[in-house]
C-alpha positions in Angstrom: 116.5 130.6 101.8 114.7 129.0 98.8 113.8 125.3 98.9 113.9 123.0 96.0 110.6 121.8 94.6 109.7 119.0 92.3 107.6 119.2 89.2 104.3 119.0 91.1 105.5 121.6 93.7 106.2 119.2 96.6 109.5 119.2 98.5 112.0 116.4 97.6 112.3 113.5 100.0 108.7 113.3 101.0 106.0 111.5 99.2 102.4 110.4 99.8 102.3 107.0 101.5 105.7 107.1 103.2 106.1 105.6 106.6 108.9 107.1 108.8 110.1 105.5 112.1 111.1 107.6 115.1 112.3 106.4 118.5 108.8 106.8 120.0 106.4 106.8 117.1 105.7 106.3 113.4 104.7 109.1 111.0 102.7 108.3 107.8 102.4 110.8 105.1 98.7 111.0 104.0 98.8 114.0 101.6 101.4 116.3 100.3 100.8 119.8 98.9 103.0 122.7 97.9 103.4 124.0 101.4 101.4 121.8 103.7 101.6 118.1 104.6 98.9 116.0 106.1 100.2 113.1 108.3 99.3 110.6 111.0 101.5 110.0 114.0 101.0 106.6 115.5 102.7 104.3 118.1 102.5 101.2 115.8 102.4 100.9 112.0 98.8 100.3 110.7 97.2 101.6 113.9 93.6 102.6 113.3 91.6 105.5 114.7 94.5 108.0 114.4 93.7 111.6 113.8 95.2 113.2 110.7 97.3 116.3 111.5 98.6 119.1 109.3 101.9 120.9 109.3 104.2 122.9 107.1 106.5 120.8 104.9 109.7 122.6 106.1 108.6 122.0 109.7 108.2 118.3 109.0 111.5 118.0 107.2 113.3 119.6 110.2 111.4 117.4 112.6 112.3 114.2 110.8 115.9 115.2 110.5 116.4 116.3 114.2 114.6 113.1 115.4 116.9 110.9 113.1 113.8 109.3 111.4 114.3 106.3 109.2 112.2 105.6 106.1 110.4 102.3 106.6 108.2 102.3 103.5 108.5 104.5 100.4 105.5 106.2 98.9 104.3 107.1 95.5 106.3 109.7 93.6 103.3 111.5 92.3 
């Protein structure tokens, strides 16, 4: 299965700076590469001292979809 990629190689739907709301937490996209995503998972938006984690983009897209995440704040397109 091939995934669609944008001009810079990132998956569509995710962008640096986005804030996603889940039932139990928030996920903020810190960096977005061709295959990996750096993100912070926090209990409240703007929380400090949160460790940056890394995951595959496809894994994050599936996680956000299965958890019915809502986009709270859009990020930069590039």
